[in-house]
C-alpha positions as CSV (number, residue, x, y, z in Angstrom):
1,M,12.0,-7.0,-43.5
2,P,13.5,-5.0,-40.4
3,S,12.1,-6.1,-37.3
4,D,11.4,-2.7,-36.1
5,C,9.6,-1.4,-39.4
6,L,6.0,-0.8,-37.8
7,F,4.7,-1.2,-41.7
8,C,6.7,-4.2,-42.5
9,R,5.1,-5.5,-39.3
10,I,1.8,-4.7,-40.9
11,I,2.5,-5.9,-43.9
12,A,3.6,-9.4,-42.6
13,G,0.4,-9.6,-40.8
14,Q,2.1,-9.1,-37.3
15,L,0.2,-6.0,-36.2
16,P,-3.6,-5.3,-37.1
17,A,-4.6,-3.1,-39.9
18,S,-7.6,-2.1,-41.6
19,Q,-6.6,-3.3,-44.9
20,V,-8.3,-1.8,-48.2
21,Y,-6.2,-2.8,-50.9
22,S,-3.5,-5.8,-51.4
23,D,-1.5,-7.1,-54.3
24,D,2.0,-8.5,-54.7
25,S,3.7,-5.1,-54.4
26,V,1.4,-2.4,-52.6
27,V,-1.0,-2.7,-49.4
28,A,-2.9,0.3,-48.6
29,I,-4.6,0.7,-45.1
30,R,-6.8,3.2,-43.5
31,D,-4.5,5.6,-41.4
32,I,-5.3,5.5,-37.6
33,A,-4.9,9.3,-37.2
34,P,-7.1,10.3,-40.1
35,Q,-6.1,14.0,-41.5
36,A,-9.3,14.0,-43.7
37,P,-12.6,11.9,-44.2
38,T,-10.4,9.8,-46.5
39,H,-6.8,8.9,-45.3
40,I,-5.5,5.9,-46.9
41,L,-1.8,4.7,-47.0
42,L,-0.2,3.1,-50.0
43,L,2.7,1.0,-48.5
44,S,5.6,-1.0,-50.7
45,R,5.6,-4.2,-49.8
46,K,9.4,-3.8,-50.5
47,H,11.3,-2.3,-47.6
48,I,12.6,1.3,-48.8
49,A,13.2,3.8,-46.2
50,S,11.8,6.7,-48.3
51,V,11.6,8.2,-51.8
52,A,15.0,9.5,-51.3
53,D,16.4,5.7,-51.3
54,V,14.5,4.7,-54.7
55,G,16.8,3.5,-57.2
56,E,16.1,2.9,-61.3
57,K,14.7,-0.9,-60.5
58,D,12.1,0.6,-58.3
59,R,10.3,3.2,-60.6
60,D,7.6,0.6,-61.8
61,L,6.8,0.2,-58.2
62,L,6.4,4.0,-57.8
63,G,4.1,4.1,-61.1
64,K,2.3,1.2,-59.6
65,I,1.4,3.2,-55.9
66,L,0.3,5.7,-57.8
67,A,-2.0,3.9,-59.7
68,V,-3.4,2.1,-57.0
69,G,-4.1,5.5,-55.5
70,A,-6.0,6.6,-58.1
71,E,-8.1,3.5,-58.0
72,L,-8.6,3.9,-54.7
73,A,-9.5,7.4,-55.1
74,A,-12.6,6.4,-57.3
75,R,-13.6,3.5,-55.0
76,E,-13.7,5.9,-52.1
77,G,-15.9,8.3,-54.2
78,V,-13.4,11.2,-53.9
79,A,-12.0,10.9,-57.3
80,T,-14.3,13.4,-58.8
81,D,-14.0,16.2,-56.3
82,G,-10.5,15.6,-55.8
83,Y,-7.9,14.3,-53.7
84,R,-4.3,14.6,-52.6
85,L,-1.5,12.0,-53.1
86,V,1.5,13.0,-50.7
87,V,4.7,11.5,-50.0
88,N,6.9,13.1,-46.7
89,T,10.6,12.4,-47.2
90,G,12.9,13.0,-44.1
91,R,12.0,14.2,-40.5
92,N,12.1,18.0,-42.0
93,G,9.5,16.6,-44.5
94,G,7.0,15.2,-42.4
95,Q,8.1,11.8,-42.4
96,T,7.2,9.6,-39.5
97,V,7.4,5.8,-40.7
98,D,11.2,5.1,-42.3
99,H,9.5,2.8,-45.0
100,L,8.2,4.4,-48.0
101,H,4.4,5.1,-48.3
102,V,2.1,7.3,-50.0
103,H,-0.8,9.0,-48.1
104,L,-4.1,9.4,-50.1
105,L,-6.3,12.2,-48.6
106,G,-9.6,13.1,-49.9
107,G,-13.1,14.3,-48.8
108,R,-12.6,17.5,-47.9
109,P,-11.1,20.9,-49.5
110,M,-7.3,20.7,-49.4
111,A,-5.5,23.9,-48.7
112,W,-2.3,25.5,-50.3
113,P,0.5,25.2,-49.0
114,P,0.2,22.5,-47.1
115,G,2.3,22.8,-43.3
């Protein structure tokens, strides 16, 4: 765990967060600056800087993150009307924390194209 990684520190319990899900590979927290009524961050427990750094051995982890996202969308009541799962990669892609995470956004209409 990199000591300067914000999400690693949250996962380790060193920083507070509003946790909504946790298992052996994924932690989900509410975003502190929500961009939609439902805005949850799905964090990999394993430190991977971005999706660009995912390897063959991480494929099951990515599937798990997406499955947890679908489960939480249902639990949050946004699955029926629709929701968005977003992965920002790199600075120009909007990534601000170098730790693999997926945004679950729902509870309002989503425009296209984003950004």
